[in-house]
N, C-alpha and C positions, 0 to 999 in steps of 0.2 A: 503494499499499500504504499510505503514511503518512497518507493521507487517511482510509481505511478504519478504521485502528488509532486516529484521533483521534476518529472517529465512535464506534466502541467505547467508548473510554474514556469519552466523553461520557455513553452511554447507562448504562454501569455506574455512572459517578458519580452520575447522576441516580437511579438505581434505589437505590444505597446511601444517598443522602440520604433519600429517602422512607422506605427502611425503618428509619434511625435516627430520622427525626421521629416515625414511627407508634410505634415502640417508646418513645420518650421520651414522647410523650402518655400512651400506656397507663402507663407506669410513674408519671408524675406524678400521673395520676388516681387510680392505685391507692393511693399514698402520703397524697396530701394531700386526695382525696376519698372514700377508701373508708369512713373512719369520720366525716366530717364529718356525716353524715346521721344524727343520733342519732333513736332511736325516742321517740316521744310516746305515752304511754298516758294515755287521757282516762278521766276519771271514768265510773264505771257503764258499763265495758266488759267485753266477753266474748271470753276466748282462743278462737281456731279451732284445734282441735288436727289439723293436716295434716302428715302424717309420711311423704308419698312420697319425699322426699329424705334421710330418716335411715334409716341402716342400721347402722351401727357405733356401739359404747358411746362410742367415742373417735375424735375426728376428727383428731387428730395435730397435732404441731407440728414445724417443721424448724430446724436449726441456722442455715441462711443466711437472713437475713432477705428476701432477694429471692425466694427460693423461696418464703416463706411468703405472699407477696403475692398470687403467682399460683396457688398450690397448694391442695390439699384441707384444707390446715391452717387455711384461713380458714371451713371448714364447721363445723356443730354437730355433737355426738355426743349419744347418747341421755341419756348420764350428764348434761350439761348441761340438757336438756329436763327430766328427773325433778327435778334441782335448782331450776329454773325454777318448777315447777309446786308444789313445796314453799314456795317464797317467795310464791307466788300466794295461798295460804291466808290471809297476813297482810295481804296489799296490800289497801287500801281501795279501789283504784280497779277492782280486778276483782271481778265479781258472780258469774262462772260459767264453765263451759267447753263448748265446743261442737264434737262430735266428727262433722264433717259429709263424708258418703260416705268414710269412712275407708278408706284403703288404703297399706298399708305393707309393707316387705320385712323386718319385724322377725322374727326367731325367737321360738320359744314362751316361753323363759326371758324374754327381753326384753320380750315383751307382758307378762308375768306381772309384771316389775318395773315397767312403766309402769302397769298396772291397780292395783297395791298403791299408787302414788302418788296416782291419780286417787281411790281408795276413801279413801286420807287426806286429801284435799282436800276430800271432801264433809263430813268430820266438821267442817268450819269452819262449816257451815250453807249454804254456796254450793253452787249446782247444777251438775250435769253433764248434759246432754242429747245425744243421738245420733240422726242422721238418715242413712239411706242409701238408695239405689235397689235395692240387693241387698246381702245379706251373705253372705262366704265363712264358714267355720267359725272360722278364726283371727280375722277382723276381729269376728264376732259376740262370740267369746270376750272381746276387748278392750271392744266398746261394750256389753256386758252389764252393764258396773259402773254404767253413766248410771242417774240417777234415772227418766228417761224416755226410751223407745225408740220412733222413727218408724222407718216403712218405706213406700216408694212403693206406692201401690194396684195398680201393675201389676210389681211389683219380684219377687224371690224370696229364699228363705232357703236355705243349704246347711247342713243340719244332720243327719248321717247316719252319724257315726263315722269311724274311721280306718281306713285300708288302706295295704299297702306292695306295690310290684310291682318284681320283679327279672327281668332278662333275662338269658338263659344263651347260652352261645357255644361250648359243646363242639361241636355239629354244626357250626355256620359254620367253625370252625378246620378240621376233616377236610375239609371242602368246598372251602374257599378256600385252603388250604395255608399260613394264617398261624395258629401256634402260639404260645401263651403258656406259657413254662417257669416253674412256680411252686414256690418252696420256702418252706415255713411253719411255724410253730409255733402250736398253739392250735386247738381244734376248731371253735370259734367264729369264726374268723378269716375270716368270710366275704366279704371284699373279693376274695377270689380264686376263691370258689366259682363264679361264672358261666364260669370258664375250664376247670374240671375236671369238671363234672357238667352233666346236660340238665335237673335239677329241684332244688328246694330241698332241703338235708339236713333230717333230723328236727331235729338242734341248731341249725341257723339259724332254721328255722320256729318252734322253741321260744322261743329268745331275741326273735325279732321280734315273736310275738304277746305275750310277756311285756312287750316295751317297747311296744308300741302301746296295750295295755290300761293300762298304768301313766300313760302320758300322757293317754289319754283321761278317767281317772280324775281325774287332777289337773284338767284343764278343767271337767268336770261338777261337780267339787265347788266350784269357784270359782263357776260359774254359779248353782248351786244355792242357795248364800247370798245372792247379789245378787238374786236372781229369786224366791227364797222358793218353788222348785220342788224336789221331792225328786229326789235320784240316780236313783232307780228309774224315776220318771216321766219325767226327761230321757232314760233309755237307752229307755224305751218310744216317746217321740216320735223319737228318733234310728233306732229299729229300723223303724219302720213310715213313716217319712219323713212325719210328722204336721205339719212345720211348712214344707212346700215351698211353700205360697202365702202371701201375707200375710195373709188371713183365718184360715187355719188356725194360722199363728204367733201371731196375737192370741188364738184361741180357746184355745191351749195355754200363754199367757201367756209367751211368748218375747219378744212385743214388746208395747208398750202403745197405739200409735195407729197407724192405716192412714191415711196422708193425703199430698197432696202436700208440695214443699219449702216453698211460700210459707205454708202453714198451721203448719209447724215454725218459721218464722222470726217468725210472729205471736205463736207461745207464747214465744218468746224475749223478744219487745217486752212481751209482759205481765208475764212476771216481772221485767223491768227497768223496768216501769211506763212505758213509752214508747209513745206514739200509734201507731196502726196504719199510717198514712202516712209515719211519720218513720224514717228510718235509724237502727238503733242502732250503738253504738260497738264495734268488733272491732279485735283487734289478733292477727295471727297468732303460733303457738307461738314460731317461729323469730325473729320480730322481738321478741318479749318475752324470749326467752332471751337474745338477744345485748344487749337492754337490762340484763337482769340481771347478765349477765357484766362488762360495763362499768362498771356503777354499783354492784356488791356490795363491801361494806365486808369487809377481810380481817381475820384474827384480831389481836387485839393481842397474842397470844403468839408466841414467837418458835419454838415447838414444832411441828413438822409430821409428817404422815402421807403417805408416799409411795405413790401409787397408779400402778403399773405395768401398763399394758394389754399383753396378749398376744393380739392377734386374727389369726385366720386359719391356714392351713395352716404348719407348721414346716418352714423351709428355710434353707440355708446363705446368708451373705451379711448385707447390712446389714437388709433387711426394710422395710416400710412398714406403713401403717395396715390393709393387707389380707393381709400376709405377715409372721410372727413369724421374724424373723433374728437369728441368734446375735450379729451386731455390736451391734444397737441393745438388745437385751435383756440383754446381758452387761454393757455400758456402763451402762446404766440402773440394773441392781443394783449395780455397783460405785459410782457416783455416790451413790446413795442410801445405802449403806453408809458411804461415808466423809464424807457431810453429817453435821454434829454436831447441825445442827437436827432433822434426820430421826428421829424415836423409833421408827417401826415403818412397816413395808410391806404394804401390801396388792396382792397380785398378782391381777389381773383377767384370768381367763382364759376365751376363746371360740374354742375350736379343736378340730378333729376329729384333728390330731396331724400327723404327717409325717415328716421325716428323724430316724431313731433316734439317729443322731450328734450331729444339732444339740441334740436333746432331752436327751441327756445333758450336752452342754455348759453347756445352760442351768440344768439340774438341779444340776450341779456348782457353779454359781454362787449359786444358790439356798443350797445346802447352806453355803456360805462365808459368806454373809451371814447366814444363821439365827444362825451363832455369836456374832454382833455385836449382831444386832437382831432382835425378833420379826417374823416373816412370817406373813399370813393370806391365803387363796386365796379368791377369790370367783369361782365358776363362772358363765359365762353359758350360751348356749345348748348349747354343747359344752364339755367338758374331757376329751376321749377320746383313749386309746392315747397317743400322743407328749403331748397336751394333760394328761392325767393324769401322764404320767412327770414334767413340770415341777412338779406340783402336790403330789406325793405326801409330800414332805419338810417341807411347811410345818408352823407349829405348830399351826395350826387351818385346817380346810378347810370352807367354806359351798357349799352347792349350792341352786339352786331346786328343787322337787319335780320339774318337768319338764325338768331340766337332763339331758343326755346325757352319761355319763361310762363310766368303766372301759374295755373293749376292750383288755386288758392283754395284748398279744400282738403278734407281728412277723411280717414276710413279705417275700420278695424274689420279682420277677417280671421276667422276661427274654424279650422277644419273640423268636421263632425263625422265620426265613422258608425255612428249608430245604425242607419240601415244595413250598412255593409256587415256589422256584427251581427244583426238578427239574421240575415240572410244565412250567414254561416254557422249560426247556432251558438252564438255568444251573448250573453245577458248580463247587464251590469246594474247593481244596485248601491245606493248610497246611504248611509249612516250618519247623522249630523247633530250637534247639540242644539244649533240654531237654525233659523230659517235660511240665512245666507252664508252660513259656514263654509261649505263645500266650494271650492275652486271650480273654474270651468274645466269640464272633462269631455274629451271628444267621444267618449263611450255612451253617453248620456245624452237625450234630446236637451236642445237648450233652453235653459229656465228662461220664461218670458220676464221674470223680475230681474234676472242677471242680464238680459238684452236690454231692458230698459234703464238699467244703471249704467252699462255699457255706451247706450245711445246718449244719454246725460253726459258723459264723458267727451264724447266725439264732438256734441254740440258745443260743450265748454270750450274744448281746444279750438273748434271753429271760430267760436265768437272771439277768442282770444287773438288767433291769427287775423282775423279780419280787424280787430280793433288796432293791433300793431302796424298793419298796413295802413289803416286810415291816419294814424298818428305820424307815422312816418313820411307818408305822401301828401299829407296835408288836405285830406278828403273825408268826407262823412262816411259813418260807418255803411249808410244805404248806397253810397256811391261805389265803394269798395264791393259790396255784396253783390250788386248788379253786374259787376264784371268779374266776380269770383266763382262760386259754385263749382269749383275745381276746373274751370275752362283753361285750356291751354292756348298762349298767344305766341307770336314771332316777335322778336324784337322791334320790327317795324309797326307791327299792330299796338305793340304795348307802349310805344312812345305815343300814339295818337290818344289811348286811353289813360294816360299819366302814369303808367307803372315803371317806366323808365323814364329818364330826362334827355338823354342824347344818344345817337346813334355812333358808336366808334369802338375801336380796340384798346387793349391793354396801355398803348402808347399813349392815345388821347386820355385815358383814364389817369396816368401818371402825371402828364403834363396840368390835368386839372386839379390834381392833389397839390402840386408844387405852386399852383396860383393861389389855391386855398390858403396854403401855408406861408405865401408870400416870400417864396425863396426861389432864385433863379438858378445857382449853383448847387448840385447835390448829387450824391450817390443813390443806388438802391440796394437794399438788404432783403434777400429773401427768407422767406419763413415757411412753413415750420420746421424745426430741427426736432425729428421723431426721437424718441426714447424706446430703443430695442434692447431685449436683453441676450444674453450669451447664445440661449438656444436657437434664436431667430438666424444667427450667423450661419449656422451649419446648412441652412435651408437654402441659403444663396452660394454655397461653393459649388465651383464648376461641374464636379463629379456627383454633385448630391442632386440628382434628378428628382424631380418633386413628383408626388402620386398623380397629381393634375396632369402632369407632362404625359406620364405614361396612358392614362385615359383618353386624352385627347388625342394621341397617336392611334389608339386602337378603334375609336368610335368616330373620329372625323372632328373637324373644327366647328361645323355647324350643330351636330348632335351635341357636342360638348357644351356650346353655348345654351342650347335648350335646357340641358342637365343644371347648369348653372343658375337659370332663370328657377327653375323648380326649387333649386337649393336656397335661393334668395328668398323664395316666398316662405319657405320652412322657418328661416331664421328671423324674419321680421317679428319681432314681439313688440306689444303696447300699440298704441294708436299711431298711424302711419300718415304722413304728410309727403306723399312722394307722386310722381307723374303718373299719369294713367297707363303709359306705354312707353317701349323704347323705340326710337326712331333711327333706323340704319339707311343712308342714303349710298348707293353704289354707282 
């Protein structure tokens, strides 16, 4: 036995040694080798705009330096990309930008912000060129800003307008025995409508139609300016699918040249005055951005504007780059409020909402901070429901024309398995000391008294939500209630009804914050700084492939997204202030 014990001890010792050695090499390499490779930008270079790994405005940073080494904090956010493109305007080494087979997971408001940056870049006299084997509508929207647009001769273009598809589960519930108990306020709060009806309500169809038309008008208005094609003609092209082939797209002036990729690169060589057989100098946008971040000069002024990023669904807890948590958000607002160098705050919101309680806690922190320093909100792709809740009391609110906002309404949803349990022979009984002693059980029919009390809570939160909006926007309760009821609006519509103040992006919001603070020279400071424990570090190591990655590979990207939506529904506890549905434009 002693022999076996010695053998096991030796094996374990060897294993531990190699593990420590491996981790040591990784950490040393990350610390000393991570930034040693400086990016060199050669003269007469072109930036290649590849955004397939960029999704968030803010890539995040973490309090623990060890977590920063291995975490997403090392990545680059879209805001960094846009700042680097602005720098490239005056960079003598950069002659143009190439969008090659562009593919990204950016939302429409993010695409709009990036498109504006490229439009501004062109004003320097430098070129923007685009090539793709095929264009989705979202990618064409971004690529349409280019001076010259190429498409593969056997490629295709998707330009047909927008549509929405919603599944209804009322019959499924009756057949399966799985019922979703819904308690809501707001006739437009259509997040729960699929569980109540077999078809779309008139109110939901009204808001969905208006929303799609508003987003589409924003898209074609920008394309019209860039391509010098009337909006009427663009709608005619979309309605008749008149750009479905490369030749048709060129005939209708949506693209300029139908050619293979080598011809595209030859055109870039010609613009750079490089011989046909020679390679031209390229630098990826991520490398160029990294160089810009590490070499840019900070402002000589001590004055700062804090940019606090609120990205993702609103939930309790710390939060991270994909979740708005009360911990990181409230701490960031408190830090910015107490920092004497911070003269104003920009709250950048990209959120469909979430927990009503967490939204209110963040709203309160904004309210306290506004008494000390001006706060300007910049809305990204979404600032809806809880996302609007945390925005409504800011001094000034900016939104892009195609931002999705509003959705002022709340609901509660409770799964009930009683019909299913009865079908398979399961019966549940409760014993209690008082009439309302039992918590909600999914295996017992919903108690009408419990339902009434829960509805009372929903009504209370709705009233609180509308009151906050009315006070923040200087409107009456009745005025807000008439445009609330859970209805979703685009930024351009929200401007007309008083939910936002101006149409513009993050850059405009920062300028407004500086104006309110009466400062001209300043630097910006990004928040939040997330607190992660040591366990989180291992999940982000290169070899520690997550369970989600394996599942995604097995069932595919689309099925994985459906699974994630079901998982979200299961984890939402308490009363929700969240958008009725997710909008993805391809």
